[in-house]
DRENVO-382642 format. One line per field, with one value per residue (C-alpha): residue number from 0; x, z, y. Coordinates in nm, 4 decimals, decimal comma, m for minus. Last residue first. Layout:
N
i NUM  ... $
x X  ... $
z Z  ... $
y Y  ... $
END
This chain:
578
i 577  576  575  574  573  572  571  570  569  568  567  566  565  564  563  562  561  560  559  558  557  556  555  554  553  552  551  550  549  548  547  546  545  544  543  542  541  540  539  538  537  536  535  534  533  532  531  530  529  528  527  526  525  524  523  522  521  520  519  518  517  516  515  514  513  512  511  510  509  508  507  506  505  504  503  502  501  500  499  498  497  496  495  494  493  492  491  490  489  488  487  486  485  484  483  482  481  480  479  478  477  476  475  474  473  472  471  470  469  468  467  466  465  464  463  462  461  460  459  458  457  456  455  454  453  452  451  450  449  448  447  446  445  444  443  442  441  440  439  438  437  436  435  434  433  432  431  430  429  428  427  426  425  424  423  422  421  420  419  418  417  416  415  414  413  412  411  410  409  408  407  406  405  404  403  402  401  400  399  398  397  396  395  394  393  392  391  390  389  388  387  386  385  384  383  382  381  380  379  378  377  376  375  374  373  372  371  370  369  368  367  366  365  364  363  362  361  360  359  358  357  356  355  354  353  352  351  350  349  348  347  346  345  344  343  342  341  340  339  338  337  336  335  334  333  332  331  330  329  328  327  326  325  324  323  322  321  320  319  318  317  316  315  314  313  312  311  310  309  308  307  306  305  304  303  302  301  300  299  298  297  296  295  294  293  292  291  290  289  288  287  286  285  284  283  282  281  280  279  278  277  276  275  274  273  272  271  270  269  268  267  266  265  264  263  262  261  260  259  258  257  256  255  254  253  252  251  250  249  248  247  246  245  244  243  242  241  240  239  238  237  236  235  234  233  232  231  230  229  228  227  226  225  224  223  222  221  220  219  218  217  216  215  214  213  212  211  210  209  208  207  206  205  204  203  202  201  200  199  198  197  196  195  194  193  192  191  190  189  188  187  186  185  184  183  182  181  180  179  178  177  176  175  174  173  172  171  170  169  168  167  166  165  164  163  162  161  160  159  158  157  156  155  154  153  152  151  150  149  148  147  146  145  144  143  142  141  140  139  138  137  136  135  134  133  132  131  130  129  128  127  126  125  124  123  122  121  120  119  118  117  116  115  114  113  112  111  110  109  108  107  106  105  104  103  102  101  100  99  98  97  96  95  94  93  92  91  90  89  88  87  86  85  84  83  82  81  80  79  78  77  76  75  74  73  72  71  70  69  68  67  66  65  64  63  62  61  60  59  58  57  56  55  54  53  52  51  50  49  48  47  46  45  44  43  42  41  40  39  38  37  36  35  34  33  32  31  30  29  28  27  26  25  24  23  22  21  20  19  18  17  16  15  14  13  12  11  10  9  8  7  6  5  4  3  2  1  0 $
x 6,7286  6,5465  6,6789  6,4297  6,3923  6,4172  6,7817  6,9180  6,6592  6,7046  7,0983  7,0792  6,8951  7,0804  7,3858  7,2186  7,0363  7,1656  6,8823  7,1457  7,4049  7,1593  7,0377  7,3887  7,4231  7,0912  7,1925  7,0403  7,0882  7,1302  6,9344  6,6155  6,6088  6,4508  6,0682  6,0838  5,8601  5,6158  5,2953  5,3660  5,0635  4,8464  4,9153  4,7888  4,9618  4,6806  4,7846  4,7465  4,9567  5,1388  5,1738  5,4543  5,5926  5,6946  5,9525  6,1328  6,0546  6,2278  6,5301  6,5744  6,6470  6,3995  6,1655  6,5095  6,5957  6,2796  6,3134  6,6486  6,4630  6,2092  6,5027  6,6874  6,3533  6,3946  6,1590  5,9634  5,5983  5,6158  5,4571  5,1322  4,9035  4,8544  4,5370  4,3352  4,3816  4,6977  4,8569  5,1525  5,1293  5,4671  5,7002  5,5823  5,8137  5,6164  5,6702  5,8673  5,6445  5,7742  5,9451  5,8657  5,9991  5,6962  5,4120  5,1559  5,0117  5,2300  5,1309  4,8008  4,8066  5,0394  5,3239  5,3108  5,6264  5,5935  5,8143  5,6831  5,3477  5,0047  4,9983  4,6526  4,3648  4,1211  3,7775  3,9243  3,7001  3,9582  4,0755  4,4368  4,3474  4,3406  4,5523  4,5473  4,8829  4,8823  4,9582  4,8342  4,5443  4,3693  4,0954  4,3493  4,5325  4,6218  4,8215  4,7216  4,9188  4,8194  4,7782  5,0240  4,9636  4,7038  4,8440  4,6074  4,4355  4,2239  4,0138  3,6218  3,4347  3,3497  3,0127  3,1332  3,0452  3,1017  3,4621  3,4133  3,7295  3,9785  3,7861  3,8090  4,0135  3,8501  3,9988  3,9790  4,2903  4,4863  4,2212  4,3175  4,5258  4,8432  5,2042  5,4102  5,3399  5,3102  5,6838  5,6536  5,8211  6,0969  6,2988  6,3419  6,2184  5,9809  6,2850  6,4309  6,1045  5,9932  6,3117  6,3182  5,9486  6,0381  6,1601  5,8278  5,6807  5,3363  5,3576  4,9755  4,8675  4,7853  5,1226  5,3052  5,3709  5,3214  4,9967  4,9536  5,1259  5,4087  5,4843  5,7104  5,6907  5,8579  5,7292  5,8883  5,7549  5,6016  5,6677  5,4075  5,3663  5,3077  5,2111  5,1850  4,9875  5,0677  4,7880  4,4528  4,2516  3,8696  3,6805  3,9871  4,0173  4,1743  4,2934  4,3011  4,5367  4,4732  4,7460  4,7792  4,5974  4,3649  4,4419  4,1800  4,2662  4,5245  4,3427  4,5109  4,8740  4,7499  4,6911  5,0449  5,1235  4,9938  4,9366  4,8185  4,7389  4,6852  4,6131  4,3651  4,2068  4,4556  4,2306  4,4333  4,5060  4,1890  3,9923  4,2216  4,1959  3,8140  3,7896  4,0265  3,8502  3,5999  3,8176  4,1396  4,2865  4,6706  4,6075  4,2192  4,3696  4,4874  4,1862  3,9570  3,9826  3,7854  3,8531  3,5926  3,6300  3,4112  3,1571  3,0790  2,7642  2,9418  3,2713  3,0801  2,9335  3,2602  3,4045  3,1109  3,1118  3,5164  3,4058  3,2559  3,4641  3,3358  3,3976  3,6459  3,9339  3,6604  3,5270  3,1777  2,8069  2,7959  3,0613  3,0410  3,3321  3,4796  3,2303  3,2939  3,5430  3,4349  3,4197  3,1710  3,2513  3,0084  2,7149  2,3886  2,0902  1,8873  1,6576  1,4930  1,3220  1,2527  1,6560  1,7795  1,6064  1,4370  1,7680  1,9637  1,6716  1,7307  2,1105  2,1180  1,8892  2,1043  2,3195  2,1864  2,1001  2,1685  2,5364  2,4686  2,1859  2,3716  2,1868  2,2831  1,9875  2,0479  1,7823  1,7554  1,4151  1,3476  1,6753  1,8292  2,1040  2,1325  2,2518  2,0665  2,0145  2,3683  2,5295  2,6339  2,6201  2,4177  2,2526  2,1426  2,2400  1,9908  2,0362  2,1118  1,7259  1,6502  1,8323  1,5704  1,3046  1,1654  0,8081  0,8748  0,9969  1,3382  1,3723  1,4738  1,7914  1,9072  2,1719  1,9236  1,7829  1,7746  1,7306  1,8669  1,6433  1,6554  1,6059  1,8679  1,8899  1,9696  2,1875  2,0590  1,7960  1,6855  1,3976  1,2138  1,1331  1,5289  1,7088  1,6289  1,7023  1,9642  2,2495  2,2042  2,5107  2,7543  2,5862  2,7479  2,8716  2,5409  2,5943  2,5382  2,8855  2,9041  2,8199  2,4724  2,5110  2,2742  1,8864  1,8766  1,5231  1,4568  1,4288  1,7423  1,6684  1,9341  2,0835  2,3838  2,3333  2,6681  2,7816  2,3919  2,3207  2,5949  2,5079  2,1954  2,2942  2,5526  2,2520  2,0188  2,2753  2,5391  2,4093  2,3607  2,5111  2,4889  2,6543  2,6110  2,2585  2,0895  2,4295  2,6426  2,3509  2,2824  2,6265  2,6815  2,3699  2,4303  2,7744  2,7248  3,0217  2,8859  3,1395  3,4161  3,3645  3,3152  3,6703  3,6374  3,2960  3,3821  3,6604  3,4322  3,1309  3,4307  3,5340  3,1489  3,0701  3,3154  3,3466  2,9537  3,0044  2,9509  2,8717  2,8075  2,7689  2,9521  2,7810  2,9188  2,7519  2,9444  2,7761  2,9533  3,2640  3,5761  3,6534  3,6639  3,9224  4,1707  4,2043  4,1241  4,4398  4,4074  4,0454  4,2385  4,4612  4,1702  4,0001  4,3072  4,3544  3,9868  3,9790  3,7575  3,5172  3,5589  3,1813  3,3178  3,0416  3,0908  3,0233  3,3800  3,4189  3,3342  3,5799  3,7652  3,4402  3,4340  3,7288  3,9917  4,3004  4,1797  3,9167  4,1918  4,4491  4,1620  4,0976  4,4729  4,4816  4,1956  4,3611  4,7023  4,5061  4,3432  4,6521  4,8417  4,5552  4,5554  4,9284  4,8518  4,5892  4,8071  5,1104  4,9001  4,7104  5,0939  5,1328  4,8868  4,9652  5,2783 $
z 5,2411  5,3725  5,3299  5,3150  5,6054  5,5536  5,5292  5,7666  6,0086  5,9779  5,9635  6,3214  6,4638  6,3686  6,4956  6,8048  6,9707  7,2666  7,2712  7,2991  7,0554  6,7819  6,8225  6,8055  6,5054  6,3313  6,4050  6,6273  6,5758  6,9122  7,1820  7,0591  7,3635  7,3471  7,3335  7,2936  6,9654  7,0953  7,1008  6,7399  6,5949  6,8332  6,7194  6,3644  6,0874  5,9112  5,5695  5,6824  5,8842  6,1306  6,4521  6,4339  6,1416  6,3549  6,5294  6,2306  6,1291  6,3991  6,3470  6,0013  6,0997  5,9245  6,2352  6,4256  6,1309  6,1723  6,5653  6,4802  6,2787  6,5658  6,8102  6,5663  6,5464  6,8679  7,2100  7,0594  7,0418  6,9409  6,6190  6,4833  6,2800  5,9500  5,6865  5,9905  5,9189  6,0308  6,2395  6,2433  6,5136  6,6501  6,3781  6,1669  5,9799  5,7142  5,7188  5,4055  5,3078  5,4951  5,3880  5,4100  5,6160  5,6682  5,3922  5,5611  5,2590  5,2584  5,4960  5,6116  5,8879  5,7110  5,9339  6,0414  6,2671  6,5448  6,6568  6,9968  7,0608  6,8234  7,0106  7,1579  7,0324  6,9626  6,7636  6,6480  6,6350  6,4248  6,7070  6,5647  6,2077  5,9490  5,6743  5,4213  5,2672  5,0318  4,9791  4,6743  4,6649  4,3733  4,6104  4,8596  5,0883  5,4565  5,6148  5,8185  5,9023  6,1689  6,1411  6,2410  5,9315  5,6967  5,3767  5,1344  5,0220  5,3266  5,5335  5,5379  5,8486  6,0185  6,0615  5,9903  5,6067  5,5783  5,5878  5,2255  5,0302  5,2903  5,5446  5,3552  5,6107  5,8704  6,1312  6,5142  6,6190  6,5973  6,4259  6,4849  6,8388  6,8632  6,8729  7,1342  7,3991  7,1099  7,0911  7,4586  7,7654  7,9284  8,1206  7,8136  7,8204  7,5407  7,3321  7,4119  7,4177  7,0520  6,9303  7,0531  6,9463  6,5363  6,3619  6,4457  6,2317  6,2944  6,7068  6,7589  6,9418  7,3130  7,4599  7,7795  7,7362  7,3598  7,2726  6,9704  7,1324  6,9722  6,7001  6,4020  6,0124  5,7388  5,3662  5,0777  4,7528  4,8011  5,1691  5,3394  5,7301  5,8516  6,2364  6,4045  6,7445  7,0685  7,2979  7,3172  7,1534  7,1616  6,9817  6,6851  6,4937  6,1975  6,0601  5,7430  5,6542  5,4618  5,3654  5,5569  5,2674  5,0363  4,6601  4,5056  4,1571  4,2722  4,5361  4,8073  4,7021  4,6526  4,9646  5,0428  5,4318  5,3777  5,7517  5,7831  6,1434  6,2550  6,6146  6,7209  7,0204  7,2431  7,2206  7,3651  7,0596  6,9257  7,1949  7,2281  6,8440  6,8595  7,1593  6,9938  6,6542  6,6262  6,3956  6,6085  6,6414  6,5462  6,4454  6,3346  6,0002  5,8713  5,6191  5,6568  5,5538  5,7726  5,9561  6,2156  6,3878  6,6159  6,6165  6,9048  6,7991  6,9761  6,7754  6,4386  6,5644  6,6761  6,3444  6,1763  6,3718  6,2899  5,8914  6,0031  5,9310  5,9210  5,6138  5,7129  5,4531  5,1977  5,1490  5,3255  5,2602  5,5100  5,3672  5,4972  5,5407  5,5412  5,3857  5,5125  5,2972  5,4374  5,6972  5,9793  6,0991  6,3050  6,2574  6,5238  6,5024  6,8223  6,7772  6,4801  6,3610  6,0508  5,9683  5,7663  5,8225  6,1834  6,2954  6,1729  6,3495  6,7036  6,6631  6,5913  6,8988  7,1381  7,1063  6,9414  6,5247  6,3028  6,1883  5,9898  5,8542  5,6409  5,6206  5,3134  5,2315  4,8523  4,5400  4,6761  4,6370  5,0449  5,1064  5,4347  5,2531  5,1231  5,4302  5,6922  5,9476  5,9966  5,9476  6,3202  6,2183  6,4921  6,6582  6,3370  6,3681  6,4708  6,4794  6,1180  6,0355  6,1995  5,9492  5,6487  5,7616  6,0445  6,0061  6,0376  6,3717  6,4733  6,7530  7,1061  7,2294  7,4537  7,1563  6,8774  6,7333  6,3781  6,3354  6,0060  5,7916  5,7013  5,4133  5,3067  5,0042  5,1400  5,0196  5,1224  4,8652  4,8024  4,5080  4,7354  4,7428  4,6758  4,5475  4,1658  3,8778  3,7500  3,9687  4,0214  4,2495  3,9816  3,6824  3,3795  3,4185  3,5080  3,7193  3,6101  3,6513  3,2357  3,2378  3,1784  2,9755  3,0891  3,2155  3,5167  3,7206  3,9094  4,2783  4,3395  4,1222  4,0690  3,8668  3,8459  4,2154  4,3372  4,1025  3,9917  4,3756  4,4405  4,1672  4,2695  4,6601  4,5264  4,3396  4,6449  4,8748  5,0861  5,0221  5,3049  5,3218  5,4103  5,2759  5,4904  5,4762  5,1422  4,9482  5,0752  5,0906  4,7554  4,6335  4,8488  4,7088  4,3238  4,3612  4,5656  4,8049  5,0929  5,3606  5,1318  4,9008  5,1751  5,1246  4,7444  4,7444  5,0659  4,8689  4,5613  4,8181  4,9932  4,6534  4,5491  4,8842  4,9185  4,5414  4,6001  4,4487  4,7254  5,0224  5,3604  5,6693  5,5200  5,7150  5,7158  5,8946  6,0049  5,9886  5,6950  5,8323  5,6386  5,4904  5,8291  5,9522  5,7502  5,9674  5,7526  5,6742  5,3117  5,3162  5,3647  5,0538  4,8408  4,8822  4,7891  4,4734  4,3975  4,3841  4,6816  4,5120  4,7152  4,7887  4,9838  4,8733  4,5031  4,2401  4,2040  3,8650  3,7671  3,5573  3,8267  3,8543  3,5140  3,6390  3,3908  3,5212  3,5022  3,2057  3,0252  3,0850  3,0241  2,7068  2,5959  2,6955  2,4727  2,1789  2,1964  2,2819  1,9483  1,7657  1,8946  1,7938  1,4013  1,3784  1,4378  1,2231  0,9991  1,0427  0,9828  0,6755  0,5241  0,6474  0,4600  0,1770  0,1663 $
y m0,8400  m1,1327  m1,4630  m1,7687  m2,0024  m2,3919  m2,3991  m2,1975  m2,2648  m2,6771  m2,5504  m2,3804  m2,6507  m2,9311  m2,7083  m2,7167  m2,4084  m2,2772  m1,9900  m1,6924  m1,8709  m1,8974  m1,5335  m1,3941  m1,6116  m1,4652  m1,1061  m0,8493  m0,4760  m0,3037  m0,0649  m0,3127  m0,5326  m0,8299  m0,9687  m1,3615  m1,4859  m1,7288  m1,4652  m1,3370  m1,5000  m1,3753  m0,9898  m1,0390  m1,1777  m1,3927  m1,4637  m1,8562  m2,1047  m1,8455  m1,9846  m2,2511  m2,0246  m1,6555  m1,8793  m1,9772  m1,5871  m1,4688  m1,6935  m1,6398  m1,2504  m1,0167  m0,9532  m0,8597  m0,6063  m0,4294  m0,4079  m0,2317  m0,0024  0,0958  0,1596  0,3773  0,5570  0,6258  0,6006  0,2958  0,2325  m0,0510  m0,2345  m0,1045  m0,3431  m0,2226  m0,2637  m0,1764  0,2175  0,4036  0,6343  0,9197  1,1774  1,0850  0,9073  0,6186  0,3297  0,1729  m0,2161  m0,3784  m0,7382  m1,0292  m1,3382  m1,7224  m1,9555  m2,1720  m2,1022  m1,9172  m1,7273  m1,3786  m1,1294  m0,9711  m0,7539  m0,5623  m0,3477  0,0033  0,0096  0,3104  0,5790  0,7747  0,9380  0,8477  0,4621  0,5605  0,7971  0,5261  0,6103  0,8997  1,1931  1,4510  1,6949  1,6735  1,7560  1,4751  1,3880  1,0836  0,8832  0,6024  0,2451  0,1159  m0,1264  0,0576  0,1875  0,3485  0,1834  0,2876  0,5361  0,8639  1,1575  1,3729  1,7312  2,0421  2,1981  1,9577  1,7838  1,7593  1,4040  1,5013  1,2425  1,2868  1,3343  1,0093  0,8373  0,5035  0,5097  0,8784  0,7577  0,6543  0,5537  0,6221  0,4658  0,1345  m0,0218  0,0415  0,3142  0,1915  0,3424  0,0067  m0,1728  m0,5397  m0,5642  m0,3705  m0,5788  m0,4564  m0,7584  m1,0115  m0,9860  m1,1966  m1,1329  m1,2581  m1,5293  m1,7864  m2,1565  m2,0259  m2,0081  m2,3866  m2,5676  m2,3888  m2,5064  m2,8508  m2,8659  m2,7194  m3,0281  m3,1759  m2,9235  m2,8701  m2,7436  m2,7557  m2,4737  m2,4017  m2,4571  m2,4694  m2,8642  m2,9629  m3,0910  m3,3235  m3,6097  m3,7603  m3,9508  m3,8340  m3,9318  m3,6548  m3,7446  m3,5861  m3,5222  m3,2138  m3,2164  m3,4407  m3,4284  m3,7756  m3,7686  m4,0869  m3,9879  m4,0597  m4,2914  m4,3822  m4,6382  m4,7634  m4,4480  m4,4048  m4,0524  m4,0780  m3,7362  m3,5351  m3,2055  m2,8912  m2,6370  m2,3100  m2,1219  m2,3769  m2,2322  m2,5044  m2,7102  m2,9530  m3,0535  m3,2805  m3,2145  m2,8653  m2,8197  m2,7138  m2,7771  m3,0927  m3,2758  m3,6196  m3,7153  m4,0807  m4,1793  m3,8984  m4,0380  m3,8882  m3,5425  m3,2725  m3,1321  m3,1710  m3,0288  m2,7022  m2,6636  m2,6421  m2,3987  m2,1693  m2,2323  m1,9392  m1,7066  m1,7805  m2,1211  m2,2356  m2,5767  m2,5110  m2,3527  m2,6999  m2,6918  m3,0138  m3,3872  m3,6400  m3,9512  m4,1012  m4,4172  m4,6551  m4,4111  m4,1769  m3,9479  m3,6805  m3,7277  m3,7083  m3,3466  m3,1979  m3,3133  m3,1252  m2,8095  m2,8234  m2,7476  m2,4498  m2,1874  m1,8020  m1,5875  m1,3193  m1,3937  m1,5635  m1,1423  m1,0760  m1,1668  m1,4845  m1,6812  m1,9799  m2,2220  m2,5502  m2,7954  m3,1553  m3,3729  m3,7426  m4,0125  m4,1448  m4,5168  m4,6959  m4,5010  m4,6159  m4,8149  m4,9286  m4,6782  m4,7831  m4,4872  m4,5180  m4,6397  m4,4005  m4,0407  m4,1770  m4,2866  m3,9746  m3,7513  m3,9050  m3,9164  m3,5221  m3,4790  m3,6530  m3,3668  m3,0405  m3,0493  m2,8283  m2,9494  m3,2719  m3,0745  m2,8482  m2,5159  m2,4496  m2,2258  m2,3444  m2,2579  m1,8874  m1,7079  m1,7631  m1,5837  m1,7136  m1,7958  m1,4935  m1,3335  m1,1109  m1,3526  m1,3990  m1,7341  m1,8439  m2,2831  m2,3909  m2,0824  m1,9335  m1,5310  m1,2601  m0,9028  m0,8527  m0,9425  m0,5880  m0,4371  m0,5273  m0,7663  m0,9602  m1,0426  m1,3963  m1,3298  m1,4155  m1,6368  m1,5340  m1,6911  m1,3552  m1,2508  m1,3065  m1,6361  m1,7794  m2,1369  m2,2316  m2,4791  m2,8527  m3,0515  m3,1643  m3,4408  m3,8267  m4,0751  m4,3978  m4,4331  m4,1109  m4,1918  m4,4520  m4,8477  m4,8955  m5,1729  m5,1034  m5,3685  m5,6094  m5,4680  m5,1079  m5,0075  m5,0670  m4,8967  m4,9784  m5,3199  m5,4880  m5,7706  m6,1350  m6,2806  m6,2821  m5,9065  m5,7412  m5,4369  m5,2085  m5,1424  m4,9130  m4,9701  m4,6462  m4,6450  m4,4707  m4,1667  m3,9909  m4,2615  m4,5033  m4,5771  m4,4335  m4,1741  m4,1248  m4,0913  m3,8637  m3,6208  m3,5900  m3,5108  m3,2695  m3,0786  m3,0850  m2,9519  m3,0606  m3,4704  m3,6664  m4,0213  m4,3871  m4,6786  m5,0046  m5,1728  m5,1172  m5,0286  m5,3067  m5,5373  m5,5107  m5,5126  m5,8795  m6,0118  m5,9238  m6,0806  m6,4070  m6,4740  m6,2799  m6,3364  m6,4987  m6,1765  m5,9089  m5,7566  m5,7289  m5,5581  m5,3576  m5,1557  m5,0883  m4,9223  m4,7542  m4,5780  m4,5162  m4,3748  m4,1479  m4,0328  m3,9679  m3,6034  m3,3695  m3,5741  m3,3796  m3,6445  m3,9304  m4,2182  m4,5748  m4,8780  m5,1522  m5,5176  m5,6422  m5,6394  m5,6910  m5,3738  m5,2576  m5,4946  m5,3104  m5,0357  m4,7227  m4,5298  m4,6148  m4,4744  m4,1272  m4,2027  m4,3568  m4,0199  m3,8025  m3,9864  m3,9563  m3,5995  m3,4358  m3,1875  m2,8485  m2,7598  m2,4397  m2,2108  m2,2433  m2,4977  m2,6788  m2,8146  m3,1674  m3,3168  m3,5216  m3,7206  m3,8668  m4,0602  m4,1483  m4,3321  m4,6784  m4,6412  m4,5221  m4,8027  m5,0409  m4,8630  m4,8575  m5,2055  m5,3299  m5,1258  m5,2908  m5,6373  m5,5713  m5,4354  m5,7376  m6,0129  m5,7758  m5,8539  m6,2238  m6,2576  m6,0798  m6,3111  m6,6629  m6,5100  m6,4462  m6,8035  m6,9270  m6,7211  m6,8692 $
END
């Protein structure tokens, strides 16, 4: 009896041990210390492991079995790409290099290379991949039965590098500031004079904090601060000791998205496109990068990049996430994100996968449709777009003003002297002009100026107008729009708004807004509007109609001969507006 009880106790203890082991293994499998690192600013958005793995899954299977490929991450943040690539190569090369230590040594010494975005991220990445921020430091750990050290993937039983950086380099490049004539900014330059100069590579202003010697980081990203063949020579010197025969086969990563240059996020300068362009210039076999989807409609210096992307038939896969939180749960990236696979040796239609919550919608088509300069994100909109653009008439954008329709900046109400303008009155002025804008609390208010006020622009003063917020929503397809202000003769606005009009009568202005409120209008708007920007260009595909009447969705569906499926798509995916 005693023996049986002891046997049962032993079995129970064994079960508890197995449960504890399973629990520990589950924890190890699902917990990643890199997930706990917060983003450190300047768009250093760390890539979650799941997102990294999803990107790697789209690479051809052959890349994991070729010991001669050289991989480059041009802007590493936390080493997640390098670590996950190394793990997959470790498995894929087992038959080619059976010895585990020799295999891992080969992978880390001869296959995986990267440049840190900053000194900080370079150190973090080395700790992730080499288990130490100093690549030439011996790491003592727990030795497993197969001979490797279990608490340091890359290190093996000692150092594999003869320098501290290894193949994860700390950035060591400075900005190159020039004026509009290409003249280099002198070292004696200071104050306002620096504003005349910009970095010829990334466009950052010479007066920016990124040019402050007291700053820890200048954010002069090494990969994009070279011209053409100069970059390849630099990389070869950095990684291969000047061996000109060496080149990279696969370029992959999550590049920095923008440089703020001292302004607000909305006006920051995008730079991710520069990384993609540089990667293509090196002509590797494969390129895969994740980046904001805002390039799809251009603007803010992205027009040429958009044009080159949608015309590039080497892009074989495009994964699109209108909700960026599906890839970056802790970040708000307006307009969503996407990642692509570029194949140097293949051309053709692109397989597009749009991720809509827990659903996926696949299509295979060229990125560029006829008669358009943007990428039509949702394949269900392509047929609608073709019908609408076949309409013989003007574009709605014809009656939408450019930015700053009257030349008044958004903060003119707060301090007009900043722009060498007289103050605006809070009290009504007889026979004067009414100005619509926002106060310091971002509330809609009116200010008043005399007829002879020195307005920078005096167009659009006559007739009736709609003052429509320049920034609307977040770019989610089918979202509602904020109510406009109906302005009469002698009414104007700051750059907070763009102007629709002018119209001869107030009723025409009201009918125009009824048109804007239709689901049809906002569906077409959604082709070009991918973020909060609602400036003139996003209205380019929308037909301009007669506003002597009030339009309904049914009338518009009939006018453009939409099918029942097309009508259902709009009705289902575009929100109702009252």
